[in-house]
Every structure is written in structure tokens, then in C-alpha cells.
C-alpha positions, 0 to 999 in steps of 0.5 A, a space after each residue: 396386491 401390486 396394484 394396492 402398493 401402487 395406489 399407496 405409493 400414488 397417494 403418498 407422492 401427491 403434492 399440491 402445486 402450491 406446496 411445490 411452488 413454495 418448496 422451489 421458492 424456498 430452495 431459491 432463497 437458500 441458494 441465494 443465501 449460500 451464494 451470498 457468502 462466497 461471492 463477497 469473500 471472493 471480491 474481498 480477496 480480489 480487492 486485497 490482491 489488487 491492493 498489494 499488487 498496486 501499492 507496494 506499501 512495504 517497499 514504500 515504508 522502507 524507502 521513506 524510512 531510509 530516506 528520512 533516516 539518511 537526510 534527517 540525522 541527529 544534529 546533536 553530534 559535534 559540529 566541526 569545519 569538516 562535518 556536513 550540515 545536519 537537518 536539525 542544525 539548520 538555523 538560517 537560510 544559508 544552512 538550507 542550501 548547504 544541507 541541500 548541496 552537501 547532504 540531500 543531493 549526494 544521499 538521494 541522487 546516488 550514482 555509485 553503489 556502496 563499493 564505488 562501482 557505477 550504477 546503471 542509469 535506471 538504478 540512479 537515485 535512492 528512490 529509483 524503484 519509483 522514479 519519484 520522491 514519495 512526497 513533496 518537498 516544499 521550501 518556504 521562506 518566512 521573514 521575521 517581522 522587525 520590531 
């Protein structure tokens, strides 16, 4: 009786070599498919982490907006002899140098905080966090053709 059960089990456990090979190939394909999902996700997460660590976009935007709102203020307010040149009021070349001297340099290259206390040398300038202006300043002079 025990030998009959053993023979019945032996008959059920026989698998052809081709069927075993096909099963292993299928298992390998399933494993590759399963690993094809998390690996790109991990690479993407690493890319995003490096992107945020490498380029501080929020700080750059806040800094660029602060500089532009300080330097390119509205020129629509009343202009008196005591008021400084506004960016939008520049009309001739001499106004550019007045704006640079009276507005640009004091606003960008600050050496004191808002309380009037002297800043450490590594904190000088409104753009000290990056040690450079975030963008180029290009001065061009175009002469009007005389008719």
C-alpha cells in the first residue's frame, strides 16, 4: 500500500526537462519585469534629490525677485530733486550712471543690515548666498541715426 502511494506520487512529480526550462525562463522574465519597475523609480528619485540639492530654485527665484523688485521699481511716483533715479525713468545715458550710482550699487552691494549693524564680509551684498549675480548685466549704447 505504501509502495502504491509512492508510485502515485512519483507519477505526479515527473516533469519534462523542457517544461522545467520553460518554467525557469518564465520566472526569469517575471523577475526582470518586477525589477524593471522599482529601479527606474529609484533612479528618478535620486535624480530629483540631486536636482534639489544642486540647484536651489526656490532661493534663486526669491533672490531674483527681490533684486528685480528693488532695482526696477515703478517710475510713476513723483520725481523731485531729492528722489533717486528710477529704472523706468531712465531716458538718457547720464540717467543710467545716476541709477547705477544711486540705486543699483547701494541696493545690491550692501554692507549693513536693516538695523544699521555692519555685516560680516562673507555676507556683504544682496546676492551673497551665491557670490554672483544670477544673470548677466549687459550695457549697450545705441546711437540714434541723425536725419
